[in-house]
N, C-alpha and C positions, 0 to 999 in steps of 0.2 A: 653395289659390287660390280655391275656391268654398265657400260655406257652404250645406250641405244638411241639412235636418232629418231625423233618422233615421226618422221615420214616412213619409217620402215614398218613392215607387217610381220609380227611375230605370232604365229598361230598358237592357240591353246595347246599345251602339252609339250612344246619345245623346251628343252633344258639348256639354259644359258649359264655357263660356268662363271666363276669370279674373274674379274679383270678382262672380260671379253669387251671388244669394241665393235659395234655394228653401225656402219655409216648410213647415209641417206638412201632411201628408195630400195632397200634390200627386202627380200622375202625369205623368211625362215619357216619351214614346214613344221607340222605338229609332231613328227616323229624324229626330229633332228636333235642331236646332242652335241653341244659345243663345249669342249673341255676348257680348262683355265687358260686365259690369255689369248684365245683365238681372236683374230682381227679379220673382220669382213668389211671390205671397202664398198663404196656405193654401187648400187644397181646389181649386186650379186644375188643369185638365187641358190638356196640350199634346200633340197626337198628330199622326199623318200625317207626310208629308214637309214639315216646317215649319221655316223659318229665321226667327229673331227678332233684330232688329238691336240695336246697343249701347244700353244704358241704358233700354230699354223696360221698363215696369212693368205687370204683369198682376195684377189684383185677384182676390179670392176668387170661386170658382164660375164663372169664365170657362172656356169650352171652345174651344180654339184649334186649328184644323187638322183638325176633324171632316170626314167625307166629305160630298160635296155632297148637298143635298136636291133631287135630280134623278133621276127614274125612268130616265133614259137611262144613268146612271152604272152601270158594271158592275165596279167595283173596280180599274180601271186606275190605275197610279201617277201621281198628279198632285200639285201643290205649292201651298204658301202661303208667300209671302215678305213679311215685315213689316220695315219700315225701323227707323230709330233714334229713340229718345227718345219713343216713343208711350206714351200712358197708356190702358190698356184696362181699363175698370172692371168692376164686378161683373156676372156673368151674361151678358157679351158672348159672342156666337158668331161665329166666322169660319171659313169652309169652304175647303177646297182646290178646285182647278179641275176642269174636265171635259175629256175628250179633244176634244169638239166645240168647246170654247171656247178652245182653245190650251193647256190643261193647267196653267194657273197663275192664282192669285189674287194680286194685288199690292197692298200697302199702303205708302204713302210714309213720310216722316219727320214727327215732331213733331205727330202727330194726337192728338185726344182723342175716345175712343169711350166714351160715357157708358153707365150701367148699362142692361142689357137690350137693347142695339141688336144688329143682325145685319148681317154682311157676307157676301153669298152668293158662290157659285162664279163664278170668272172675272171678278170685278169688278176694276177698276183704280182705286185710290184715290190721289189726289195727296198733296202735302205740306200740312201745317197744316190738315188737314180736321177739322171737328168734326161728329160725329153724336150728336145729343142722345138722351136716354133713350127706349128702346123704339121707336126708328125702325128701318126695315128697308130695306136696299139690296139689290135683287134681282140675279139673275144677269146677268153681262155688262155691268153698268152701268159708266160712266166718270164719276168725280168728279174734276175738275181741281183744281189747287192752291187753297187758301183758301176752299173751299166750306163752308157751314154748313147742316146739315139739322136743322130744328127737331124738337122732341119729338113722338112718336106720328105721325110722317109715314112715308109709303111711297113708294119710287121704283121704278117699273115696270122689268121687265127690258129691257135694251138701251138704256135712256135715257142720254144724255150730259148732264152738268151742267157748264157752262163755268166757267172760273176766276172766283173771287170772288163767285159767285152765292150767294144766301141763300134757303132754303126755310122758310117760316113753319110753326109748329106745326100739327098736325092736317091736313096737306095730303097729297093723293095726286097724285103727279107722273107723268103718263103720256106726256109728250113732252119733247123736248130743251129745255134752258134755256140761253139765251144767256149768255156771260160777263157778270158783274156784274148779272145780272137779279135781281129780287125777285119771288118766287112766294108766294102765299098764297091761302087759301080751301080748303074741303073737297075740291073738285076743282080742283087748283091752277091758277091763272091768273097769267100774267105781268103784274104790276101796277106795274111801274116798275123802278128801278135800286136796287142795294144801296148807297145813298149813304153810309150810316153806315160800312159796311165800307171804302168807297173813302177816306173822310176819315181813318179810323183808320190806314190804310196809308200816309197821307201823299201820296196822288195829287194832282198839281198841279191848281189851280183851273181852268186852261185845259183840261186833259184832262176834268175833270168836266163842264165846260160843253159840250165837244164830245160827250161821251157823252149828255148830256141832249138835245142837238139830234139826234143819231143815233137815239135812241129815238123821238123824235117823228116822224122820217121813217119809221122802221120801222112805227110805229103808224098813220100817216095818209097815207102816200104811195100812189101809184097802183100797180096791178098786184099780183101775188102776192108773198108775203113774201120769197121768195128773189130775185125781181126787184128789190124795193126794196133788199135787201142788196147786190146787185151794183151798183146805181146808187150806193149809199152808198160802196162801195169805190172808185169812180172819183173821189170827192171827198175821201176821208178823208186827213187829215194826222196825226191822233193815232194812236199805236200801240195805244191801248186800243180805239178804234173799229175799227181794222184787225183786231184780235183777234176782235171780234164778227163782222165780215164773213167772215173766214177760217173761223170756226166754222160759220156758216150755210151757206156755199158749199161746205164739205167734204162735204156729204151727211149723211143721217141714216137710221137704221133705224126711227125712231119719229116722224118729222116733228118739228114744233116747237110749243112753247107760243108764241103770238103775243100782242102787246099787246091787252088787252081780250077775250081768249078763248083 
């Protein structure tokens, strides 16, 4: 039911689903579960308490399910759960969770994780997320659906990035990013909206116009950023604007990137 190259090591206890393909010189740990149709190319390592969803493909030299890079980790059993149809490219690393972070790292469906990127312990990654080459997502981060993180970027621990936001290449993101936000610059600044992404997703012109107006109010209104968001919520009719309001008013461990700073 599965195709396994004879040079690969499959430890006792590993669960290999039907139609899986495991190439040469791979190592699959005892607590790994590969669901149907997972493809593991040569020299990949999958270890830890790791579950990988259907039709996900893992490219050479990726290390998936390694222990957290956290000095507080003392070897307690924690997990990594990866969804369906992800493409995990060469040299990608994804770690299991920590006890202090809830014990689990989660990756959604249909993501693209390009060569050399890193997903740290206790991160929660949504669906259709793209993390470009050599970018790092630190511990406890939340990336909602449809987020794009540009190449050679870093996201600070505990940061939340809202749905549909885009992070430009070579950016360091130290605070939360509103849904559909556009961040760019060496020390990332909120520089507008991800208009290209919104149009590609087929978002209605009326909603895009409402988002533009909402962004201007957040940028130029009176009072603190959260106060502006609350006032915006009193007027919002667009569900996309309401999503930004809910994101901002939900609270933050890292504060927020705000327009112009």
